[in-house]
C-alpha positions as MATLAB code, in Angstrom:
seq = 'MLLFIGNILVIIVIAVVILMFVLISLFIKWYKKPTLGKVIVRTGAEGARVSFEKGIFIIPILHQYEF';
ca = [
      -0.060    0.084   -0.039;
       2.789    2.476    0.896;
       4.560    1.654   -2.482;
       1.252    2.461   -4.344;
       0.851    5.901   -2.458;
       4.483    6.631   -3.423;
       3.848    6.016   -7.069;
       0.863    8.243   -7.150;
       2.865   10.986   -5.425;
       5.551   10.690   -8.096;
       2.996   10.916  -10.820;
       1.396   13.947   -9.374;
       4.768   15.723   -8.945;
       5.661   14.873  -12.619;
       2.323   16.214  -13.770;
       2.512   19.442  -11.908;
       6.112   20.050  -13.315;
       4.835   19.400  -16.912;
       1.950   21.781  -16.240;
       4.234   24.562  -14.968;
       6.536   24.035  -18.009;
       3.383   24.213  -20.392;
       2.143   27.418  -18.677;
       5.567   29.174  -18.613;
       5.964   28.267  -22.431;
       2.554   29.674  -23.242;
       3.317   32.844  -21.161;
       6.587   33.365  -23.203;
       4.824   32.751  -26.509;
       1.705   34.851  -25.965;
       3.463   37.889  -24.386;
       4.368   40.484  -27.009;
       6.256   43.632  -26.414;
       6.719   46.378  -29.074;
      10.205   47.460  -30.151;
      11.431   50.938  -29.690;
       9.278   53.357  -31.757;
       6.541   50.957  -32.639;
       3.235   50.075  -31.026;
       1.048   46.990  -30.897;
      -2.609   47.222  -31.695;
      -4.553   44.210  -30.406;
      -8.122   43.572  -31.413;
     -10.468   40.802  -30.487;
     -12.768   39.582  -27.721;
     -12.153   42.538  -25.400;
     -12.209   45.330  -27.964;
      -9.131   47.202  -29.248;
      -6.021   47.939  -27.066;
      -2.965   49.819  -27.932;
       0.360   49.254  -26.158;
       3.296   51.725  -26.629;
       5.983   50.579  -24.071;
       4.417   47.665  -21.999;
       3.884   44.194  -23.276;
       0.427   42.618  -23.726;
      -0.894   39.146  -23.902;
      -2.087   37.957  -27.295;
      -3.957   34.795  -27.197;
      -4.142   33.665  -30.884;
      -7.818   32.231  -30.614;
      -9.116   35.453  -29.143;
      -6.929   38.239  -30.436;
      -5.254   39.591  -33.585;
      -2.386   42.071  -33.510;
      -0.297   44.339  -35.636;
       2.847   46.212  -35.098;
];
């Protein structure tokens, strides 16, 4: 019984590590920051948003963007 609980714990830890890796990867992929002298215009589900200096999240299913 103790060996079974240990195996489940290892599986849960591995699943959490994989989930964290996926979330960090999506964060890096979906976060866009304009270069100096340019802006990002994001349109989509939440209306239009313009970013001059700060980065914004652009989720491909919900948003379109242009530099």
